N, C-alpha and C positions, 0 to 999 in steps of 0.2 A: 504494500500500500504506500502510495506517495502522493504528494500534493502538486497541484498544477494551477496555472492561471491562463487567462486568454481564452479565445474560442476554438483553438485548434483541437484540444481534447474535449471541450464542452460539447462539440457537435459530433464527435466520433462515437461509433458503437464498438465496444470491445469484442474481441474474439471469445468464443465459448471456452471457459476454463476447462483444463484437462481433468477428466474423471468426474465431472459434475453430475453425470447421469447416474453414478453409483453412490451419490451422497444424498443425505436426508437432513432436514432441518427442523428443530423444535424451537419455537419462540415463546418465551414465558411472559405473559402480559399482552394486551392488545391495544396499548396506547399508541401515540403517534410514532414513537421511536421504533416500536416493534413492527407496526404496520409498514413503516418506511423500509425497514430491513427486509421484510417479506417482499415488498415491491422491487427492491434492488436485487434480491435473489432471483426473482422472475425475469426482470428486464435485462439486467447486466450480467448476472450470474447464469442466466438461461437454465436454471434448475427447473425440472418439471414441477408444475404446481402441486400435483398430488404427492410430491415428496416433502411438502412443507406443511407443518401442523402448528397452529397457534393455540396455546394453552392459556385460558383466561378464567380467573376465579369468579368473576361476575357473570351475569347473563346477557351482557351487552358489551360491544367493543367501544374503544375510545379513550379509556383511562381518564386523564384530567381534561381532555378535550370533549366535554360533554355538552349536551343541550337536549333536554327531554321534556315532553309534556306528561308529567306525572298525573295520572287520573285522580289520585287522592289528594294532591297538593296544588298542582298548577304547573306553569312553566318554570323550569329550573335551569339556570346557567351558573355554575360555580365560579366561572372566571371568563375572561375574554383574551383573545390573542391579537397583539399588536405586531404588525409585520412591516418590513421595509424592503426597498429594492435590492439591497445587497445581502439577501438571504440566499446565497449561491446554491447550496445543496437543496434547499426547499424548492426553489424554482426549477432546478434540474430534475427533481422528482415529478413535480406537478405538470411539467410540459408533456409528460407521458400518461397522465391519468385522465381518462375521458370524462368530460362533463356528463352529469346525469340529467341535465336539463336541456342542453343544446346539442343536437347531433352533430358530429364531425368536428368538434372543437375540444380543446383540453381544459382542465380546471385553470391552468395558468392563463390561457386565452381569455376566458370569461372574467377572471380576476383582473387581468391587465386592462381590458376594455372598461370594466366597471369603474376602476380607479382613475382611468383617463377621463371618462365622461363626467365623473362625480368626485373630484379630488377632495381629499380630507383636509380640513383645518377647523380649528376652534374659534368661536367668536366670544367665548367667555371661559377663561381657564380656571378662575377661582371666584368665590363669592364670600361676603361677610355681611354681618347685620341682617341676617335672614333674607338672603336672596339678592342683595345689592352686589353689583359688579365690584370686585375687590381692586380692580384696575391695576393688575400686575403689569398690563400693557407691554408685554414682551421683554420686560427688564429682569435682570437677575439680582440686582441690588447687592452685589458683593463688594465689600471693602477691598482696598488694595491688599491688606493682610490676608483676607479670605481667598482672594485670587492666588496669592503666593502659596497658601496652604494646598490648594487644589493642584497647582503646577508642581509643587514638591511631591505630592502623592503620585502624580502622573509620571514623574521621573524616577520614582523609587523602584529598586529591584524587587522582584516577587519574593525572594528569600527573606528580605527585610520586613515583609508584611505577614509572614506566617503567624497564625493565631492572634493577630492583632484586630481590634475592632475599629470602626470608623471614628468613634470618640477618642481613640488613641492618637489619631492623626489630625482631627479637626477640632476646633473649639467654637465658641459662640459666634465668631466672625463668619463662619459658614452656616452654622445651625440656625441663626437668626435671619438668614437671607431668603429672598424669594427663590433663589436657585434651589435651596434645600426643600422648600415646599414643592416645587416642580418635581424634583428628583425623587423624594421619598414617596410621594403619592403616585407617581407614574410607575416606578419600579418596585414599590413596596419595601424599600430599605428602612431599617430602623437604626438608631444610633449605635446599638450593640452588635450590629452585623459586621461581616467581614470587610476589612479595609482592602484586602487583596481583591475581593470581588468588585468592590466599588472602583478600584483602579482599572480592572479589566473592562468593566462597563464603559468607563470614560474613554479608554483607548479604542474599544470596539466601535463605539458610536460617535467618535470625534467629528465625523462628517455631518452629524445631525444636531450639533449643539444649537445652531441657529433655529432649528425647527422644534426645539424642545418646548418653548413657551406656548406655541399655538398648535402643536401636533401636526404641522404640515409635513413632518418627516414620516408620518405613519400611513399605513394602508390597512384596510379592513376587508373582510369577506362580506358577501351579500347577506348570508344567513348566519346563524350561530355556527360555532366551530365544528360541531358534530355533522350537521347537514352539509356544510361547505367543504370540509376537509376529510373527515373520517369516513363518511358514507361513500363518497366516490372511490376512496382507496379500497374499502371493503368490497364494493361491487367489482372493482378491477381484479382483486385477488380471487374472489369467488369464481369469476369468469375464467381465471387461469387454473382453477381446480384446487386452490389452497383450502385446507380444512381448518375450520374454526371449532375448537372444542371448549365449550363454555362450562361453567360450574366445576372447573378443574383448578384446584389450588395447589400450586407447587410449593413444597415445604423445604426441599433441599436438593442440591445437585452434589453428588458424591464424586470425589476425585481420586484418581490413582496417580502416584508420583513415581516416575521412572527416570532417575537422573535429573536432567534439566527439564524434562517433559512433564506437563500437567495435563492429564487426560480426564475429561468428564466421562464417568462410567455409568452413572445411574441417575435418573430423575425420580425423586420421591415426591408423590403427590396424593391428593385426596380428590377423588372423582365422585361428586354427589355425596361427599362425606366418607366414602370408603377408601381406605389406604391402598395405593397401587404403586408399582415400580415400573419404570421404563428403562430397560437395559440399553446401553449405548456402546458404539464402537467409534474408532477414530473417524469414520465416515459419517457419523451422526453429529451435526453441528448444533450447538446449544447457544441461544442468545437470551440473556436474562436482563430484564429491566430491574435494576437494583434500587430500591427506595421509591418513594412516591410522595409528591407534595399534597395529594388529595387522599392519601390513605387515612382511614378512620374517620371520614367525614360524618358529622352528626347532622341529621336533617330535622329541622323543625317544620312548622307550617303556620298558617294564618293565626291560629289560636294557641300554638304551643312553641315554646322556646326550644332550641337544640340542646337540651339538658336532660338530666334524670333518665327517664325511660324512653327518650327519643330514639329513633332508629339510627344505628351506627353501621356503616358499610365498610367491612374490612376485607382486604385481599391477602393479608399476611406477608406483604412484600418486604417489610422491615425485618421480620423474623427470618424470611428466606435469606436476605443478605447477611444477617448475623450468622446463620448456619453455614453459609458458604465461606464467609470471612474467617471463621474459626479454623479453617483448614490450611490457610496460607496467608502470610502477611501481605502479599501482593494483591489480595482481594479487597483491600481497603478497610476502613474503620467506621462502620455505620453509626457507632455510638456518638461520634463527633457531631452528628446531624440530628439524631432523633431522641436525644436524652433530656431536652429541656423545652417542653411544649409551651411554657410560659413565654419563651422568647421566639417561638416559631409559629405561633398561631395568629390568624385573624379570621374575620367572619365576613361572608358576603351574603347578599340576599337578592332575589329576583322579584321585583315589584311589577305586576301587570295591571295597568289601568283598565277599568271596566266601563267608563263612560267619559263624558266630555269635561267633567268638573275640574280635574287636575291639570288638564292640557294648557290653559292660559298661563299658569304659574311656571310651567316648563318653558313655554314660548318666550316669556319675559326674560328668562336667563339665557337660553341658547340662541334666541333671535331667529329661530327657524321653525317651520311646521313639522312636528315630530312624525306626522303621518303622511309625509310627502313621498316616502320611499327613497329619499336621498339622505346624505349626511345630516345628522341632527346635532349632537353636541361636538362631534369631531374628536372625541376622547373624553377623559374624565373631567368633571367639574368638581373641584375640591372646595369643601366648605371650610375656609381658612380658620374660622373661629369655633369650629365644632370640637367639643371635648372628645368625641370618638375619632376625630380627624376623618370625618365622613367624606367620601367621594362617590360620585355617581356618573353614569354614562348611558346614553341612548344611541345605539348603532342604527343603521338603516332598518326601517321597518317595512315588512314584517320580518322578525327574526326567526320565526318558525312558520313552516308552510301551512300548518293547520291553525295558525293564529288568525283571529278576526282582524280585518283591516281597520276596524275601529279601536282596537286595542294597541297599547304601547308597552313593550317590555323594557324595563329599566333595570340596569345592574348597579347595585349599591354595595359599597364595602367600607369597613372601618378598620383602621390600623390599631386603635386603642380599645380593645374589647373589654378591658377591666374598668374603664373610666365611666363615671356617672353621666348620663345623657343630659343635654341642655333643656329638653322639654320632658322627656320620659326620664324620671329620676331613678334610673337603673343602669347597670352596666349593659352594654350591647349584648354580651353573651347570655344574659338572662332574659332577653326580650323575645316576645312572640313576633311573628311576622307583622301583625297589626301594629304593635308598638314601634317596631323599626320603621314602618311606614309613617307613623306619627312623627318620629324624630326627623325623618327626611322631609316631610311636608313642612315642619317647623322651619327648617333651613331653606326651604323654597320660598318662604314668606307667606304661606297660607295663614289667613287670620286665625288666631288661636281658638276662637269659638267654633271654627269649622273643622279643625283638624281631626277630632275624634270621629265625626260622621264620615268624612272623606276616607279616612284610613280603614273604616269598617265596611263601608258600602260602595266605595268608588275604586277600590283596588284590592288585589289579593297578593300576598307576599310570602315567599318561601325562603327562610333563612338557612344557611349552611355554615356550620362551624368547622374549620379545617385546622386540626392541631399541628400539622407539619407543613403548612403552605409555604413558609419561607425557610424550611430546614436547610435548603442548599445555600443559603446566605450565611450560615453560621461560620464563625472563624475557623480556619483550617490551615493545613500545611500540605506539602507534597506527599502523596501516598495515602491521604485520607480518602480521596476518591480514587478508585482503581482505574488503571488504564483501560481503554476500550478492549484491547486484547492484552491481558497481563502477560509478562514475560514467561515464555515456556508453554503457554496454552496452545494446543494444537487443534482443538475442536470446540472452543468456548470463548464467548465474548460478552462483555457488559454493554448495556444500552441505556440511553436516557440521561436525565439531568444529574445523576450521581456517578456517571462515568467521566473519565478525564480525557479531554482533547484540548490541544494547545490553542491559546489565543481567543477561543470563542467564549461566549457568555451564556450561563445557564438562565433558566426561566424564559427561554425563547423557543419557538417552534423550530428555528434553524438548528439549535443545539441538538434537539432530539433526532432530527433527520440526519444531521452530520454524523452522529455516533452510529446510526444505522448503516449509513453508507460506508464508513470506515470499517465497521465490523464485518460486513459482507465482503468488501474488497480485500480485507486483510486475510480472512479465513479461507476464502475461495481463490485468492490470487487473481482477482480481476485486474487485467492489465489496462487500466484507464485511471487517470489522475482524479483524486478527490479535489474539488475546487478549494483553494486555500481561503482562509478568512480574508474578507476584503481589507486591503492594505492602506486604508485612509490614515492610519496612525503614522505611516511612513511618508505621507504626502505633505510636502512643505506648504502647499496651498491650503490644505485643510487645517493644518496647524496654525497658520497665520490667521485664517478666517475665523476659526473657533476662538482664538485668543482675543480678538477684537470684540466678537459677539459676547463672550463671557464677561467682558469688562464694560458691557452696555455701550459699545462704540468707541471706547477710549483705546488708544494705541498702547501696546506694551512699551513703546519708546517714551511714553509719558509717565511711566512709573519712576518714582524717585529711587535711585539705587544708592547703596552705601558709599559714602566718601568719594574716593578717586574714580570709582567705576562710573559715576554720573558724568564726570568730566570727559570720559572716553566717547560719549555719544556723538558729539559734534564732529570730531575727527573721522569717526567711522562713517557717519552719514555723508560727509564731504567726499570720502574715498569712493563711495558707491555711486555718486552722482554721475548720470549719463550712462550707466550700465544697465544690463537686464535685471540686475538685483533691484535697482531703483524702481523699475517698472513693476516688478513683482510686488514690492512692498506698497507701492501706490495703488495697484489693482485691488489690494486687500485692506486698504485704509490703515495700514501700519505707518506709512510715511505720509506726512501732511505738508502742505506748502510752507507753513511757517517754520518748519524744522530745517528747511534748506537755506534760510536767510541768515 
């Protein structure tokens, strides 16, 4: 397996790997990473579809990429997926997945056309004082010291950030800024999360710093992530003959160690509760999604909080990873991520409006008709003064094909589930769907005397508490996440957000698909390059542009440097006058007219 860039290999079809007709594959879990790996086995590995089996503990595919109409609760979306143009592996995959709506086109085609005709951007990024525009106005409001702290993090070696938290490297100069409001609510970072992960995010998306305040950097699917991404993949795989085996919980993969070789020999599982074993040879490839951000989700409903005797859905993936990890140090350290749910949880809720009464309050904030079928909020709207740090978003409607055109599905989430609400005087995690709707309506600016009635009769809400939703952001060091193909493994690979691949960032669809591609190409020896992570971090144009935007239009050359360094500016500027460097700096607003005088 190797990395490539450019379109030479992007458009090439690999030759059929030697011996693939004699190989079989078992994929544990049916989330995005696993389905992507299965698609790459079929498309690029050219493995017969009936040689591929997907083992899933639940009774439906999709993992964290869900979107269902629960007949007992209502519409449920535990999260949303923000995408961008440089998700190289994701788009490489979906160019080959047929649309299930439009004959003769791919999922990528319809996604591309949709976002060309209806580009995404927000007209209100944050509110305060119960629905008033907070007028963040595209500004980051970082002090010079805050900018320097971010730049220092950007330049720090990975090794120097092992096991460090964000609050180890930033202080209030960053935490009090509008930048941090944008960042923490968009990516769900908390102060105690990994400084290394924060740095990787900054480097990965340096080309989108300018689009961070208004979400113009983002692209979204037409429907919820299950209908738009998962279902077309499932149909593609079924048409190829791939077998889906539901209600099958894998509890362990047992290895045999022969010198430097690590061979998966047995899959231990429970099928409909009955213990079974699947014997393996070196020709049987095993792909395991280790860990899950949505494992153990607790479901509430309109009149019940996700506590007590609420339904909990477990797939046992954390226990599976622990059982595998006990066999060899190269299989990672799951306890680094799943041992402190007080630091890894947050709660989301799906609110579905039932009539016209809430719509005007939505329109006042997003300045668009939420039932137009086009972009609505353009990303999350964060309630800046919410004690729960509540954010909400409305994507293009309808989000579900069976949804009435009069309904609007709203996704709401809170970062601080232990805090007492501003209207509902309870922690979010103890609130029913109706109470969460009340808190949301309060921050929309609905008159207080109307809130109870609208929450009860004009909407239905399904809350979901996710204990491990930000587990992958916990402070870590090299080796805590296992490599996609650990050293010595001949027939085994890890997939998903808790497998390690260089330079990319977790909590993205791209990361899941990338690990699937690397695993398949590595184990099968597919002779085609995996697209490298987009190299904007090495592009001087992007670095200059992002520096100016981060400083709200101020040039880095306007920063006061210590003592004699400041005196060097004029001679350096004079030396570059009339060169291509002068033009480059002018093009990106780093060099201004007065500096040349």
